[in-house]
C-alpha positions as CSV (number, residue, x, y, z in Angstrom):
1,Q,-15.7,-35.8,6.0
2,A,-15.0,-39.4,5.2
3,A,-12.5,-39.7,7.5
4,H,-14.1,-38.1,10.3
5,N,-16.3,-40.8,10.2
6,I,-13.8,-43.7,10.1
7,N,-11.2,-42.5,12.4
8,G,-12.6,-39.5,14.1
9,F,-12.8,-35.1,14.6
10,D,-8.5,-35.5,15.2
11,D,-7.9,-37.6,12.0
12,S,-9.7,-35.7,9.5
13,L,-8.2,-32.7,11.7
14,Q,-4.6,-33.6,10.7
15,L,-6.0,-34.6,7.5
16,A,-7.4,-31.1,6.3
17,I,-4.3,-29.4,7.7
18,R,-1.7,-31.6,6.1
19,S,-3.1,-31.6,2.5
20,G,-3.5,-27.5,3.0
21,A,-0.1,-27.5,3.6
22,V,1.2,-29.3,0.6
23,A,-1.3,-27.7,-1.4
24,G,0.5,-23.8,0.1
25,F,4.1,-25.2,-0.4
26,L,3.4,-26.1,-3.6
27,V,2.5,-22.8,-4.9
28,V,4.8,-21.6,-3.5
29,A,7.3,-23.2,-4.9
30,L,6.1,-23.4,-7.9
31,S,6.2,-19.8,-7.8
32,A,9.8,-19.9,-6.9
33,C,10.9,-21.6,-9.9
34,G,8.7,-19.5,-12.3
35,I,10.4,-16.0,-10.4
36,S,14.3,-17.8,-10.5
37,F,13.5,-19.0,-14.3
38,L,12.0,-15.6,-15.2
39,F,15.1,-14.0,-13.3
40,M,17.9,-16.2,-15.4
41,V,16.7,-15.4,-18.6
42,L,16.2,-12.1,-18.5
43,M,19.9,-11.7,-16.8
44,G,20.9,-14.1,-19.7
45,M,19.6,-11.5,-22.5
46,G,22.8,-9.5,-21.0
47,A,22.4,-6.0,-20.0
48,S,21.7,-4.7,-24.0
49,Y,18.1,-4.8,-22.9
50,F,17.3,-5.1,-19.6
51,Q,19.5,-3.3,-16.8
52,P,20.0,-5.1,-13.7
53,Q,17.6,-2.4,-12.4
54,Q,14.3,-3.2,-13.8
55,I,14.4,-7.0,-13.5
56,P,12.5,-6.3,-10.1
57,M,10.0,-4.5,-11.5
58,L,9.2,-7.0,-14.3
59,I,8.8,-9.4,-11.9
60,V,6.4,-7.5,-10.3
61,G,4.6,-7.7,-13.3
62,Y,5.1,-11.6,-13.9
63,G,2.9,-11.5,-10.0
64,F,0.2,-9.4,-11.2
65,G,-0.1,-11.3,-14.3
66,A,-0.7,-15.1,-12.5
67,S,-2.8,-13.4,-10.2
68,F,-5.2,-11.5,-13.2
69,V,-5.0,-15.2,-14.0
70,A,-6.0,-16.6,-11.2
71,L,-9.0,-14.1,-10.8
72,F,-10.5,-15.7,-14.0
73,A,-9.6,-19.0,-12.8
74,Q,-11.5,-18.6,-9.9
75,L,-14.6,-16.9,-11.8
76,G,-14.5,-20.1,-14.3
77,G,-14.8,-22.1,-11.7
78,G,-17.5,-20.8,-10.4
79,I,-19.4,-20.3,-13.4
80,Y,-18.5,-24.1,-14.4
81,T,-19.9,-25.2,-10.3
82,K,-23.4,-22.9,-11.0
83,A,-24.1,-24.6,-14.0
84,A,-23.5,-28.4,-12.6
85,D,-25.5,-27.0,-9.9
86,V,-28.6,-26.0,-11.9
87,G,-27.8,-29.2,-14.1
88,A,-28.6,-31.9,-11.4
89,D,-31.1,-30.5,-10.1
90,I,-33.0,-30.1,-13.5
91,V,-32.1,-33.7,-13.7
92,G,-33.0,-34.6,-10.0
93,K,-36.3,-33.1,-10.7
94,I,-37.4,-34.7,-13.5
95,E,-36.3,-38.2,-13.8
96,G,-35.8,-38.8,-10.2
97,R,-39.3,-36.4,-8.7
98,L,-36.5,-35.9,-6.0
99,A,-36.7,-32.4,-4.6
100,E,-34.2,-29.5,-5.3
101,D,-31.1,-30.4,-3.6
102,D,-32.0,-33.6,-1.8
103,L,-29.1,-35.7,-0.5
104,R,-30.5,-38.8,-2.8
105,N,-28.8,-37.1,-5.3
106,P,-25.1,-37.4,-6.0
107,A,-25.0,-34.7,-8.0
108,V,-25.8,-32.8,-4.9
109,V,-21.8,-32.0,-4.6
110,A,-21.8,-29.4,-6.7
111,D,-23.9,-27.5,-3.8
112,L,-20.8,-28.3,-1.1
113,V,-18.1,-26.6,-3.8
């Protein structure tokens, strides 16, 4: 919104695409580093603990665990956002005598998340 107001729609769209691309590349790079590290650790333990054929299945388990953690992080973020929204509505109503989701209340940004 801010880039659109200053430089126009094209610049704001470029900003959104670039920031999304950076976040996507960061997720992929960190995942690749984690899997590579896990693979090196498991290979470093030697064949006495794991057969080389078992390592891909362990990496799949690593991926399932990461997805499971991400699911709960998303759930926790939603709960936090809802609590911030309710708190903003109450404070705006009691202290500022504002209607619910009134744009004059700066805490209404929780509704936009």
